[in-house]
C-alpha positions in Angstrom: 115.3 4.2 94.8 111.8 3.4 93.3 110.6 4.7 96.4 112.3 8.1 95.9 110.9 8.3 92.4 107.4 8.0 93.8 107.3 10.7 96.2 109.2 13.5 93.8 106.4 12.8 91.1 103.5 14.7 92.3 100.1 12.2 92.5 97.0 13.1 89.8 95.0 12.9 92.9 96.7 16.1 94.5 96.1 18.1 91.3 92.2 17.4 90.9 91.9 18.3 94.5 93.7 21.4 94.2 91.4 22.6 91.4 88.3 21.8 93.6 90.0 24.2 96.3 90.5 26.6 93.7 86.8 26.4 92.6 85.6 26.4 96.3 87.5 29.5 97.1 86.1 31.2 94.4 82.9 30.7 95.5 79.2 30.8 93.6 79.0 33.7 91.5 76.4 36.2 93.0 73.9 38.5 91.4 75.4 41.7 91.5 78.7 40.2 89.8 76.4 39.0 86.8 74.4 42.3 86.9 78.4 44.2 86.6 79.4 42.1 83.7 76.1 42.4 81.9 77.1 46.3 82.5 80.3 46.3 81.4 79.2 44.2 78.1 76.4 46.7 77.5 78.9 50.0 77.6 81.3 48.1 75.2 78.3 47.3 72.8 77.0 51.1 73.3 80.7 52.2 72.8 81.0 50.1 69.6 77.8 51.4 68.3 79.0 55.2 68.9 82.5 54.0 67.3 80.3 52.6 64.3 78.4 55.6 64.1 81.1 58.2 64.3 83.0 55.9 61.2 79.7 56.5 59.6 79.6 60.0 60.2 83.5 60.5 59.0 83.1 58.5 55.9 79.6 60.3 55.0 81.5 63.8 55.4 84.4 62.4 53.4 82.1 61.8 50.7 80.7 65.2 50.6 83.9 66.6 51.0 85.1 65.0 47.7 81.6 65.8 45.9 82.4 69.5 46.8 85.8 68.9 45.6 84.5 67.6 42.3 82.3 70.5 42.3 85.0 73.2 42.7 87.3 71.4 39.9 84.2 71.7 37.9 83.7 75.3 38.4 87.2 76.0 37.9 87.3 74.0 34.6 84.1 76.2 33.2 85.6 79.5 34.6 88.9 78.8 32.9 86.7 77.8 29.6 84.7 81.0 29.9 88.1 83.1 30.6 89.5 81.8 26.8 86.0 81.9 25.4 85.0 85.5 26.6 88.7 87.2 26.7 87.9 89.4 24.0 84.6 90.3 25.2 85.6 93.8 26.1 88.2 94.4 23.5 85.6 93.7 20.8 83.2 95.7 22.4 85.6 98.7 21.8 86.2 97.3 18.0 82.6 97.9 17.2 82.2 101.2 16.9 84.6 101.4 14.2 83.0 98.8 12.4 80.0 100.9 12.5 81.8 104.0 11.3 82.9 102.1 8.2 79.4 101.3 7.5 78.6 104.9 7.6 81.0 106.1 5.8 80.2 103.7 3.1 76.7 104.7 3.2 77.4 108.3 2.7 79.8 107.8 -0.3 77.6 108.3 -3.7 78.6 105.2 -6.1 77.4 107.3 -8.8 80.6 109.9 -8.6 83.4 108.2 -10.4 85.8 110.3 -7.9 84.2 108.6 -5.0 84.1 105.3 -6.4 88.0 104.2 -5.8 87.2 105.6 -1.9 84.3 103.4 -1.4 86.1 100.2 -2.8 88.7 100.9 0.0 86.3 101.3 2.6 84.7 98.3 1.2 87.8 95.8 1.3 88.6 97.7 4.8 85.2 96.5 6.2 85.1 92.9 4.6 88.6 92.4 6.4 87.5 93.8 9.4 84.0 91.4 9.4 85.8 88.7 8.6 88.5 89.2 11.0 85.9 89.3 13.8 83.8 86.1 12.1 87.3 84.3 12.7 86.9 85.2 16.3 83.3 84.2 16.5 82.0 87.7 17.0 78.8 87.5 14.7 76.6 90.1 13.9 73.1 90.7 14.8 70.9 92.1 11.8 67.4 91.7 12.9 65.6 93.5 9.8 62.0 92.0 9.2 62.6 89.3 12.3 60.2 89.3 15.2 61.4 91.7 18.0 63.8 89.9 20.6 64.3 91.6 24.1 67.1 89.3 24.5 69.3 90.5 21.3 67.5 94.1 20.7 66.9 97.5 22.1 63.8 99.1 20.4 64.6 102.7 20.4 61.2 103.7 19.4 57.9 101.9 18.1 56.1 103.2 14.8 52.3 102.2 13.6 52.9 100.0 10.3 49.5 98.4 9.2 52.0 96.5 6.7 54.0 94.6 9.4 52.8 92.6 12.0 52.9 94.1 15.5 57.0 94.0 17.2 58.6 93.1 13.9 61.7 95.2 13.3 61.5 97.9 10.9 64.7 99.1 10.9 68.0 98.9 12.4 70.0 101.9 13.4 73.0 99.8 15.2 73.7 96.3 14.6 74.3 94.1 17.4 76.9 91.8 18.0 77.7 88.4 19.7 80.8 86.5 20.9 80.3 83.1 20.9 76.7 83.3 21.0 76.8 85.8 24.1 75.5 89.4 23.4 78.1 91.8 23.2 76.2 94.6 22.2 72.1 94.7 21.6 70.8 95.9 18.1 69.2 99.0 18.2 66.3 99.1 16.4 62.5 100.4 15.5 59.8 98.0 15.7 56.3 98.2 14.1 53.4 98.9 16.4 49.6 98.2 15.5 47.8 100.9 14.4 
């Protein structure tokens, strides 16, 4: 029996000899095989570099898109704010001639005549309540009499020589201007002094 166990188990020397035979069968590695392996490694490295470059470009593009989205969001918020802020722009511009007419009517009435005094008080109260409503909605008058001419807020109707005033000073206001939240609705129509 002991003889059978020896033949059933492989000999360790046989396994080492088989490994040596496998190495001998593979043979020595040629220069061409080494070059091919190097080329494959270089291709893998260049592929990796290309993929890294694509990932960097994609992340850069994502950052740009996020920045653009923030800009679009800010623009939309600003547009909505301006729409709320200046929604009354056209409406208030249409109401301004009513204020002008009330002021003209008040200046045309003679306060010395007792019969017109009650009418003048009624127009004055109406004008005051109208101006209070405009002020509540941030519609402010521009009355530049005696101030330097500002082309952003005033429209010069004529220029008159006046040695008593500095040149380009507003001498007279034909029609008041108005702003809505600081934005010009209508420029003031003015007469400007000119050097004599």
